[in-house]
C-alpha positions as CSV (number, residue, x, y, z in Angstrom):
1,M,0.0,0.0,0.0
2,K,1.4,3.4,-0.9
3,R,0.3,6.9,-0.1
4,G,2.5,9.6,-1.5
5,T,6.0,9.0,-0.1
6,D,4.6,6.7,2.6
7,V,4.5,3.0,2.1
8,C,3.1,0.1,4.1
9,Y,4.2,-3.5,3.6
10,M,2.2,-6.6,4.7
11,I,3.6,-10.1,4.9
12,V,0.9,-12.7,5.2
13,H,1.3,-16.4,6.0
14,V,-2.0,-18.2,6.8
15,D,-3.2,-16.3,9.8
16,D,0.1,-14.6,10.7
17,I,0.5,-11.0,9.5
18,L,3.6,-8.8,9.7
19,V,3.0,-5.1,9.0
20,A,5.8,-2.5,8.5
21,S,5.6,1.2,7.4
22,N,7.6,4.4,7.5
23,N,4.4,6.1,8.8
24,P,2.8,4.7,12.0
25,E,-0.6,6.1,10.9
26,L,-0.7,3.7,7.9
27,I,-0.3,0.8,10.3
28,E,-3.1,2.0,12.5
29,N,-5.3,2.5,9.4
30,F,-4.6,-1.0,8.3
31,K,-5.4,-2.5,11.7
32,D,-8.6,-0.6,11.9
33,H,-9.6,-1.8,8.4
34,I,-8.8,-5.5,8.8
35,G,-10.3,-5.4,12.3
36,K,-13.7,-4.7,10.7
37,L,-13.4,-7.8,8.5
38,F,-11.7,-10.4,10.9
39,E,-11.1,-11.0,14.5
40,V,-7.5,-9.9,15.0
41,K,-5.0,-9.6,17.9
42,D,-2.3,-7.0,18.0
43,M,0.9,-8.7,19.3
44,G,2.9,-5.5,19.4
45,N,6.4,-5.1,18.0
46,V,7.6,-8.1,16.1
47,K,9.9,-10.5,18.2
48,H,9.3,-13.8,16.4
49,F,7.8,-14.6,13.0
50,L,7.8,-17.9,11.1
51,G,10.8,-19.3,13.0
52,I,12.8,-16.0,12.7
53,D,13.8,-14.1,15.9
54,V,13.8,-10.3,15.5
55,K,15.5,-7.9,17.9
56,R,16.0,-4.1,17.6
57,D,19.0,-2.3,19.1
58,E,19.2,1.1,20.6
59,D,20.2,2.6,17.3
60,G,17.1,1.3,15.6
61,N,18.9,-1.5,13.6
62,F,17.1,-4.8,13.4
63,H,18.9,-8.1,14.0
64,I,17.3,-11.3,12.7
65,S,18.4,-14.9,13.6
66,Q,16.9,-18.4,13.9
67,R,18.4,-19.5,17.2
68,H,15.2,-21.1,18.5
69,Y,14.5,-22.8,15.2
70,I,18.1,-24.1,15.1
71,E,17.8,-25.5,18.6
72,K,14.7,-27.5,17.5
73,V,16.6,-28.8,14.4
74,V,19.6,-29.8,16.6
75,E,17.2,-31.6,19.0
76,E,15.3,-33.4,16.2
77,A,18.6,-34.6,14.8
78,G,19.7,-35.9,18.2
79,L,22.8,-33.8,18.2
80,N,22.3,-31.9,21.5
81,D,25.5,-33.5,22.9
82,G,27.3,-33.6,19.6
83,K,30.7,-32.0,19.2
84,V,30.5,-28.5,17.7
85,S,32.0,-28.2,14.2
86,K,34.1,-25.2,13.3
87,Y,33.1,-25.4,9.6
88,P,29.9,-26.5,7.8
89,L,31.4,-28.9,5.2
90,M,34.4,-31.2,5.1
91,T,37.1,-29.4,3.0
92,G,37.8,-32.6,1.0
93,Y,34.2,-33.5,0.3
94,F,34.4,-33.5,-3.5
95,R,37.5,-35.8,-3.4
96,H,35.6,-38.3,-1.2
97,H,33.8,-41.0,-3.2
98,D,31.2,-43.0,-1.3
99,E,29.1,-45.8,-2.9
100,N,27.3,-46.6,0.4
101,H,23.9,-45.2,-0.4
102,L,21.3,-44.9,2.3
103,E,18.4,-47.3,2.2
104,S,16.0,-44.4,2.6
105,N,16.4,-40.7,1.9
106,N,13.6,-39.7,4.3
107,E,15.8,-38.4,7.1
108,Y,18.2,-36.8,4.7
109,R,15.4,-35.0,2.7
110,K,13.8,-33.8,6.0
111,L,17.0,-32.3,7.3
112,I,18.0,-30.7,4.0
113,G,14.5,-29.0,3.9
114,K,15.1,-27.5,7.4
115,L,18.6,-26.3,6.5
116,L,17.4,-24.7,3.3
117,Y,14.9,-22.7,5.3
118,I,17.7,-21.5,7.6
119,S,20.2,-20.7,4.8
120,T,17.7,-18.7,2.7
121,N,16.5,-16.6,5.6
122,T,19.3,-15.7,8.0
123,R,22.5,-17.8,7.4
124,P,24.3,-17.1,4.1
125,D,27.4,-18.7,5.7
126,I,25.9,-22.2,5.1
127,A,24.3,-21.5,1.7
128,A,27.1,-23.1,-0.3
129,S,27.3,-26.2,1.8
130,V,23.5,-26.7,1.9
131,G,23.3,-26.1,-1.9
132,I,26.0,-28.7,-2.6
133,L,24.4,-31.4,-0.3
134,S,20.8,-30.7,-1.6
135,Q,22.0,-32.0,-5.0
136,K,22.3,-35.4,-3.5
137,I,18.8,-35.6,-2.1
138,S,17.6,-38.4,-4.5
139,K,20.4,-40.9,-3.7
140,P,22.3,-39.7,-0.6
141,T,25.2,-41.7,0.8
142,K,26.4,-42.1,4.4
143,T,29.0,-39.5,3.8
144,D,26.4,-37.0,2.6
145,L,24.3,-37.6,5.8
146,I,27.4,-37.1,7.9
147,E,28.0,-33.8,6.2
148,V,24.4,-32.7,6.7
149,R,24.8,-33.5,10.4
150,R,28.1,-31.5,10.4
151,I,26.2,-28.4,9.2
152,I,23.8,-28.9,12.1
153,R,26.7,-29.2,14.6
154,Y,28.2,-26.1,13.0
155,L,24.9,-24.2,13.5
156,N,24.6,-25.4,17.1
157,G,27.9,-23.7,17.8
158,T,27.0,-20.5,15.9
159,K,23.3,-20.2,16.7
160,N,23.7,-16.8,18.3
161,L,24.9,-15.2,15.0
162,S,22.4,-12.8,13.5
163,L,22.0,-10.6,10.4
164,K,22.0,-6.8,11.0
165,L,19.5,-4.7,9.0
166,S,20.2,-1.0,9.0
167,D,17.6,1.5,10.1
168,K,19.0,4.2,7.7
169,N,16.3,5.6,5.4
170,E,18.5,6.8,2.5
171,V,18.8,4.7,-0.6
172,G,22.4,3.9,-1.5
173,N,25.6,2.4,-0.1
174,L,25.1,-0.8,-2.1
175,E,27.9,-3.3,-1.8
176,V,28.0,-6.6,-3.7
177,Y,30.6,-9.3,-3.3
178,S,30.9,-12.1,-5.9
179,D,32.9,-15.2,-6.2
180,A,33.0,-18.6,-8.0
181,S,34.6,-22.0,-7.6
182,W,35.8,-23.6,-10.8
183,A,34.9,-27.1,-11.9
184,E,34.8,-28.4,-8.3
185,D,32.2,-31.1,-9.1
186,S,34.2,-34.1,-10.3
187,V,31.1,-35.6,-12.0
188,D,29.8,-32.8,-14.3
189,R,32.7,-30.3,-13.8
190,K,30.3,-27.4,-13.3
191,S,31.3,-24.4,-11.2
192,T,29.4,-22.7,-8.4
193,S,28.4,-19.0,-8.4
194,G,28.1,-17.1,-5.2
195,F,27.2,-13.5,-4.3
196,I,26.1,-11.4,-1.3
197,C,24.5,-8.0,-1.4
198,Q,24.5,-5.4,1.4
199,I,22.6,-2.1,1.7
200,N,23.9,0.4,4.3
201,G,25.9,-2.4,5.9
202,G,23.0,-4.8,6.2
203,T,23.0,-8.1,4.3
204,V,19.8,-8.3,2.3
205,S,20.4,-10.9,-0.5
206,W,22.7,-13.8,-1.2
207,S,22.9,-16.9,-3.3
208,S,25.1,-19.9,-3.9
209,R,24.2,-22.2,-6.8
210,K,25.7,-24.4,-9.5
211,Q,26.2,-22.8,-12.9
212,D,24.1,-24.0,-15.8
213,I,27.0,-24.4,-18.2
214,V,30.6,-25.8,-17.9
215,A,33.1,-22.9,-17.6
216,L,36.3,-23.6,-19.5
217,S,38.5,-21.5,-17.1
218,S,38.4,-19.9,-13.7
219,M,38.0,-16.5,-15.3
220,E,34.9,-17.6,-17.2
221,A,33.4,-19.0,-14.0
222,E,34.0,-15.6,-12.4
223,Y,32.4,-13.8,-15.3
224,I,29.3,-16.0,-15.0
225,A,29.1,-15.4,-11.2
226,L,29.4,-11.6,-11.9
227,S,26.6,-11.8,-14.4
228,E,24.4,-13.4,-11.8
229,S,25.4,-10.7,-9.3
230,C,24.6,-7.9,-11.8
231,K,21.1,-9.3,-12.5
232,E,20.5,-9.3,-8.7
233,I,21.7,-5.7,-8.5
234,K,19.3,-4.6,-11.3
């Protein structure tokens, strides 16, 4: 909803609604209007929404994390007493060939789904690892499952990390970082693109995914990653 220079955003998921605006009057108007149509309850300033914890510091900046959601995932995976991992993926993962496929991919698929939800919302640091392991969801091996559980052990040790979103109103100060790995997959030799975008110091967008074509050099892989970054900027 827009009124002149004032805007009001509404995020709706089933019966949960998050409302934000640069004009508090628009929020009040929205609450009055929807209150005439449905029975609603005002929960005050957002603290928790769809598994995402939200805090606001003294300077007005927002910090989002998924600490409580991560704790539930750790508990469901039975890793409460597991040793914390310092990194989300074994460095020699692509050089390790395992033919011991799991009898069922149910557990693997379930855990990957939860990790994807975390990586796409608040944790860009696990995006590459989750993206790599999600490619094995149809026929995962024991090694793949070990690495999925490693990510969970890593999250358990870093669950207090959060993303800072700036409260600054001005548009600008856009910074984008791009990178690519070259031919790391020994099966199809495709590279992986990655980028992260920040506005006023706040991380707002990121991606890590396998490239669609085979890059013939590390420079070509970097150009493809830069192309993806430029499309995100536009």
